[in-house]
C-alpha positions in Angstrom: 9.6 136.4 -177.5 6.7 134.1 -176.9 5.7 133.2 -173.4 3.5 130.3 -172.3 2.5 129.9 -168.6 2.8 126.6 -167.0 0.1 124.9 -165.0 -2.6 126.9 -163.3 -0.4 130.3 -164.4 -1.9 133.4 -166.2 0.1 136.0 -168.2 -1.4 139.2 -167.7 -0.9 142.7 -169.1 -1.8 145.3 -166.2 -3.7 148.4 -167.0 -1.7 151.6 -167.3 -1.5 153.5 -163.8 -3.6 156.8 -163.7 -1.7 160.1 -164.2 -4.5 162.1 -163.1 -6.8 161.7 -160.3 -10.9 161.6 -160.5 -10.9 165.2 -159.5 -8.4 166.2 -162.3 -5.2 166.7 -160.5 -2.2 165.4 -162.3 0.2 163.3 -160.5 3.8 163.8 -160.8 6.3 160.7 -161.3 7.7 161.6 -157.5 4.2 160.3 -156.0 3.9 156.7 -155.1 0.8 155.7 -157.1 -1.4 153.0 -156.1 -1.0 149.7 -158.1 -3.6 148.8 -160.4 -5.4 145.5 -160.1 -6.8 145.3 -163.4 -5.4 143.8 -166.8 -6.0 141.8 -169.9 -5.2 138.0 -170.2 -2.3 137.6 -172.8 -1.8 133.8 -172.3 -3.1 130.7 -170.1 -1.5 127.7 -168.7 -3.0 124.5 -169.3 -3.7 123.7 -165.5 -7.0 121.8 -164.2 -7.8 124.5 -161.7 -7.4 127.3 -164.3 -9.8 125.4 -167.0 -12.5 125.3 -164.3 -12.4 129.1 -164.1 -13.5 129.5 -167.6 -11.1 132.2 -168.5 -9.6 132.9 -172.2 -7.1 135.1 -174.0 -8.4 138.7 -174.3 -10.5 138.9 -170.9 -10.2 141.8 -168.6 -9.6 140.5 -165.1 -9.1 141.9 -161.5 -6.1 140.3 -159.6 -4.7 140.8 -156.0 -2.7 144.0 -156.4 0.4 142.3 -154.7 0.0 138.9 -156.3 2.2 137.2 -158.9 5.6 138.0 -160.5 6.4 141.0 -162.3 8.4 140.4 -165.7 9.2 142.9 -168.6 9.4 141.7 -171.9 10.4 144.0 -174.9 10.1 147.1 -172.7 6.5 146.1 -171.8 5.4 145.1 -168.3 3.5 142.0 -167.5 2.3 140.0 -164.5 2.5 136.0 -164.3 -0.4 135.2 -161.8 -1.4 132.0 -160.3 -5.1 131.1 -160.7 -5.8 132.0 -156.7 -4.7 135.6 -157.5 -7.4 136.2 -160.1 -10.6 137.7 -158.3 -13.1 138.8 -160.8 -13.8 139.0 -164.6 -14.4 142.5 -165.9 -17.4 142.6 -168.2 
């Protein structure tokens, strides 16, 4: 399946949640893990506001934790974000 976001939207594959804390403690599935706000851009819309951000496919970005719409494609989790949900580029 091929998805092309419309307008000023971005398709992002969020980074996997950590199973282990920084101190080395493994978290069981019953623990409510904090949502990650980092992911890789998979596809971009063609909106004017999005073009001004200078984003491209493959870039890693930080986004608002609860922003966008979660979707599932072929058992993979993705998010469709509006341009205002992207807050930084990770270099």
